[in-house]
C-alpha positions as CSV (number, residue, x, y, z in Angstrom):
1,X,-0.2,-0.1,-0.3
2,X,3.0,2.2,0.2
3,X,4.1,2.1,-3.9
4,X,3.3,4.7,-5.9
5,X,1.3,4.1,-8.4
6,X,1.5,8.1,-10.0
7,X,-2.0,8.9,-9.7
8,X,-4.6,8.7,-6.6
9,X,-5.7,5.5,-5.1
10,X,-8.7,4.7,-3.2
11,X,-8.1,1.7,-2.1
12,X,-6.6,-2.0,-2.1
13,X,-9.1,-4.9,-3.5
14,X,-7.6,-8.9,-1.8
15,X,-9.4,-11.7,-3.4
16,X,-11.1,-9.5,-5.8
17,X,-13.7,-11.5,-7.6
18,X,-14.3,-9.6,-11.8
19,X,-18.2,-10.1,-11.6
20,X,-18.9,-7.4,-14.9
21,X,-20.0,-4.3,-14.7
22,X,-18.2,-4.6,-10.8
23,X,-15.6,-6.1,-8.8
24,X,-15.8,-7.3,-5.6
25,X,-13.4,-7.8,-2.7
26,X,-11.9,-7.1,0.6
27,X,-10.8,-3.5,1.0
28,X,-8.3,-2.2,2.8
29,X,-6.8,2.1,2.7
30,X,-9.9,3.3,1.6
31,X,-9.1,7.2,1.3
32,X,-13.0,8.1,1.2
33,X,-13.6,6.6,4.8
34,X,-16.4,4.6,3.9
35,X,-15.7,1.4,4.6
36,X,-13.9,-0.1,7.5
37,X,-10.2,-2.5,6.9
38,X,-11.3,-5.8,6.1
39,X,-15.1,-5.2,4.6
40,X,-16.2,-6.8,1.4
41,X,-17.3,-4.5,-0.8
42,X,-18.5,-3.8,-4.0
43,X,-17.6,-1.4,-6.8
44,X,-19.5,1.2,-8.8
45,X,-19.7,-0.3,-12.7
46,X,-16.0,-0.2,-13.9
47,X,-15.3,2.1,-16.5
48,X,-11.6,1.5,-17.3
49,X,-8.6,-0.9,-16.4
50,X,-4.9,0.4,-16.5
51,X,-1.5,-1.6,-15.9
52,X,1.2,-0.4,-13.5
53,X,4.2,-2.4,-12.8
54,X,1.8,-5.9,-13.4
55,X,-1.4,-4.4,-10.5
56,X,-3.7,-4.6,-12.6
57,X,-5.9,-0.5,-11.3
58,X,-9.4,-0.3,-12.0
59,X,-11.8,2.8,-12.6
60,X,-14.9,3.3,-11.1
61,X,-17.7,5.7,-13.3
62,X,-18.0,6.9,-9.6
63,X,-14.5,8.0,-10.4
64,X,-12.7,5.5,-8.0
65,X,-9.6,4.1,-8.7
66,X,-9.0,0.8,-6.7
67,X,-5.5,-1.6,-7.0
68,X,-6.4,-5.6,-7.0
69,X,-3.7,-7.2,-5.1
70,X,-4.9,-11.2,-5.4
71,X,-8.0,-12.6,-7.0
72,X,-9.6,-14.6,-5.8
73,X,-9.6,-17.9,-7.1
74,X,-11.1,-18.5,-9.8
75,X,-12.2,-15.0,-9.5
76,X,-10.9,-13.1,-11.9
77,X,-7.9,-12.0,-14.8
78,X,-6.2,-9.1,-15.5
79,X,-6.3,-9.7,-18.8
80,X,-10.2,-10.6,-19.1
81,X,-12.5,-9.6,-21.8
82,X,-14.4,-6.1,-20.9
83,X,-15.7,-3.8,-22.8
84,X,-15.8,0.0,-21.4
85,X,-17.6,3.1,-22.4
């Protein structure tokens, strides 16, 4: 969580599950204060993804940016087939 991605990060997701149009996971480091550490959460609709140093950063329609730290077993692939509008 100390890594500088060069962009603002809303939070970090562990054991993430890709469930288009959202991502679900266990959240840590939430800068908005909406979620307690280790809570399960679901993002708003994903609008884009970028890859920085092997990490997937997902941006939402609400403007949040989440770093995927780990995927749940069978829960996703950073090279999934998504369409963004």
